[in-house]
Each structure stands twice: as C-alpha cells, then as structure tokens.
N, C-alpha and C positions, 0 to 999 in steps of 0.2 A: 504494500500500500504506500503510495507516494505521500509527501507532506501535504499536498493539496487535497488528496482524498481523505487523509486523516483529519484535516481541518474541517472539511465538509461533513464528515461523519460525526465529529464532535459537535458542530453547530446544529446539525439536523437532530441529533439525539437529544441535545440540551433543549431545543425548541419543543420536541415531541413530549419529553417528560415534564417540561414546564406547563404545557397545555393540559396534560393529564392531571398534574397537581392542581392547577386552577379549576379544572372541571370537577375534581373530587371535592375541593374546598367549597365551590358554589353549591354542589349537591348537598354537602353537609349543612350549609346554611339554610337550605330549603327545608331541612328536616329537623332543625333545632327545636322549633315549636312543638312538633309531634313528640320528639324524643324526651323533651324536658317537661311535657305537660304544662306549657306556659300558660294555658287557659286556666289552670288551677292555682296560679301564683296570685292569690288574693292578698288583701291588706294584712291578714293575720300571718300569712307565710312571710311577707316582707318584714313585719314587726318581729317575727321569730328570728329572721336572719340578722336583724339589728341586735337582738339579744345575744345571739351567737357571737357576733363580732365584738360587741361592747364588753363581753366577758372574756374575750381572748381564748375561747374554747379551742381554737385551732392550734394554740401553742402546745396542747397535749394530745388532742384528738385529730383524726384524719377523716376527711370527706372526699369521696371520689378520687382518692390517691393524693390529695393535697393536704398538707398539715404535718403534724408531728406524730411520732410513733411511741410516745411515752405512755399514752393511754389507748384504749381500743378504738379501732375503726368504727365509725358510727354511720356509715353509708346506708346500711340496711337495719339499723337498730330498732326502728319501729315495727319491723316485720319479725324481729327476734324477741322483742319485749312488747307487752301491751301498754296502752296509754296509762292505765292505773298504776302499773309498776313504775314507769318513767316519771309520772307526776310525784309519786311518793318518794322516789329516789332523789329527784332534783330538790325536793323540799327538805330532805335530810339524808344525805349520803351515808352518814355514820351509822344510820339504823341498819344498813345492809352490809357494810364492810367495816373492818377495823384494820388499822395499820399493823397492829400486833399479830393478828391471825391471818390476814389475807394480803398484806402488803399493798393495800389500797389506800391511797392518800388523796382521794378526790375531795377537794375543799368544798365547803358549803357555799354555793354561789349566792345564797340569800336572795332568791328571786321571789317576786310576788306571784300569786296564783295566776294572774293574767300572763305574766312573763313566761311562766312554766307552760301554760297552754299554748302560747305563741311559739316557743322554741320547739315544742313537740310537733306543732303543725308544720313548722319549717323542716324538721327532720323527717316527717312523714312525706312531705313533698319531695325531698331529696331521695328517699327510699324508692319512690315510684319512677325516678328517671331511668330511662332505658339506657343503661351503661354498657350494653353488649357483653354482659357477663362479668364486668369488673366490679369489685376485685374477684379474681378466680377462686381465691381461698380467703374469704373474709376473716378478719381478726375478731373473734367472738369475745364477748365479755364472759369469761369462764374461769374456772379454777384449774388451770393447766398444771399447777404445781402440786395438786392433790391427787391421790390415787382414785381410780374410778371415774375420771373425767375425760372428756374429749375422745370417747369411744373405747377407753380402756375397760376391759371386762373384769369385774371383780365379783366373784361369788364364793360361797363357802367351799364348793368343790373345785372352783377354778376350771370349770368345764370348757374345753376348747370349742370355739364357734362351730367348727366343722361337725361336731357331734350333735348340734342342735337340729331340730326339725327345720325343714326348708323355709316354712313361713316365719319362724322365729329368727332364723339366720338373716332373712331379708329385713326383718324388723330391726335387728341389731345394726345392720348397715344403715338403715334409714335414721336410726337414733343418733348415729355419729356423723351423719351427713351435714356439713356446715350450712347449707342453704335451708335446712329444716331447723337446725339449731337446738334439738333436744339436749344434747350433751353440753351445750353452752350454758344451760340453766340448771341441769340436774346431774348430780353425781350418782353413781350406783355403788358407792362405797358407804358403809354404815357411818352415820354421824357427820357426813360431809355435806352441809347445806350450802348451796350457791344462791342464785337468784330464786331458785325453787328448792323444795325439800329434797333430800336424798331419796332415791328410789330403791335403795337396798331393801329387799324383802317386800316390795310393793305387791307382788303376786299374792302373797299370803295375806297381807294387810287388806287387800281388796276383798278377799273372801270374808274377812271379819267385819269390814266396814258395812257391807250391804245388809248384815243382820243386826247391826248395832241400832239401838233406839234413837241415837242422835243423828243418824244418817238422813240427809235432807234431799238426796237425789231421787231418781226414779228407777234405777237399775235394780234387778233382783238376782243378778249373778256377778261373780267376780269379773268375768270378761266384759259384761255389760257396764260395770262401774269403770273399768279402765278405759273403755271406749268413751263413756260419758265424760271422763276427766280430760280427754283429748279435745272433744268437740264442744263441750259445755262446761268449762272448768269452774264456773261459779255455782254449779248445781249443788256441790257439796264442798265447803271450804275446809282446808286442812292447814294447821300450823298457826292459826290466829293472825294477828296483825303483822306478823313477820312476812306473810305471803299474800295478804289481801288487805283491802281497805274499803270500808262502807259497804260490806257485803259483796264486793267484787274481787275476784281472784286476779292476781297480777299476771297470770298466764295469758298469753295472747289468745284471742278467740277466732283466729283466721284458719286454724288447721282443718276445721270441718269443710271449708270450701277449697282450701289449697291442696289438700290431700284427697286422693280418691279412696273409695271403699276398700280396695285391696291393700293400699298402703296403711290405712288405719288398722285393718285386720292384722297386718304383719307386725305393726307396733304393739298391738294388744297381745299377740302371740309371744313376742319377745319379752314384754313386761311381765307376762304371766310366768316366765321362767325365773324371775328374780325373787327367790324365796329364801 
C-alpha cells in the first residue's frame, strides 16, 4: 500500500467511524426519554434529587456507576427494599445496624418525613431507568461478612445442593440471585439478622406458625405460609418493630408480580428444607 493509499484509507475510515459514532449518539438521544422514564420525573422526584445532592449521599453511595464505593450501590435499592423499610431506615439508621456488630456507620441524615418520601421517590425513579442490565452484579446491602449470607448454604447437616430435590435446588439458586435479592436481606445462619430475620429453621417454624393462635394470615399449611410470606409479607408480621412499622412489613411487596408461579414454588421448596 502506497503512502497515498494509506492516507486515503485513514481518512475514509476516520470519516466512516465518525459518522457511525454520530449516528449512534443521535439515536441514543432519541431514546433518552423512553429509557429514563422522563415523563415520571415529577416535582417530588426532583425534590428527592435535591435531597440526595444536598446531603452528599454520592460521597459514599453509587448510582448508575457514578459515586463512591464506600457504601452500597443504590441503583436498584427500591426494588430490593420496600418503601416502609427505607423510610424507617432513613429516619434512624442505628435501629438497623450498629458499628460494633455490622461495621455500618451510616450517619443519621436527620431528614424530615417529606424529605424521606422525596428521596425515596427519586431512588424509585432511578431504579426504573432502563440501564441495559447495569450494574451486572449489583452491590447489595447485605451481611457479606456473616456466615449464611449471599447464597452460602448453612444447615445442621450441611447438605450439598446437588442432593436437594430439583425444585428446591432451583429455589436455592433463585434465593442467591442478586436481581431477586433474597440473600441480600436474609441470612440462613441461626441468629444472623440482616434487613430481614434469619431464615434458619424457617421450614419448621412455618409449620408451627400456621397452628399458632397468634397467626394472622390465611394459610393452613407450612408451604402455604411460606408462599404467603413471599407475596403478602404483611399478612403475618414477624420480629416486631425490628422488621415492620405501623402494621406493614419492611419486605418489598413486588415479588408476587415479579416472580412467576414456578419461581415462587421453587423458593417455597427451598425454604421448606431449612429446618
């Protein structure tokens, strides 16, 4: 190839790729409104964004890959935690974690009730942005330093997963799936409470709960109670004000619509093995 040909190749290639880049940029701009649900950016979302910035939350937390990694990524936090939990947590973080036990040092932002509602609305809007699967492995608010968290199986017999029935094994995999988030809130180690109570022995406790006089749900079997706990967590509250407020469980209520019947059955099968 001569110098003239090399020069032409360079110039033509640069022009072609520049045009491609410009076309992709223009295409992205035409979809920003759809991808970010800009029509849902109302006054409350904007007020919540102002609360987020005025309290310098990004100095510790990350949104959409931007921010610090000192504290958990909050891109999908409203899908991993319910509104009731987030409201109670922001009102008093020390109620949920202590620096001595959990190495959590979230300061109390001392927000008003309106500011709390606003920032949750902002985070909810962020969670609905179509980020093309980012982050691929979200940093969950969990107890990664504790046994029985983030998918670590802990049972009395320490039974290998491959020995479990097919349905239960599928449920165990769902339990530790980051996008579902069960293991980000629940440990399966005895006495290790995270955002939700430990599920160690929940299969046996479910059987006892449905025959207890204090049970307020509608299930009449252990499996039915476990299913109810997933799709209607406020039907029967467990753990007092540590895990609920004003008669509402801190567990998100979206699993009934986000998971199909087979997935819920698999989770029930898995939880039933925790005895």
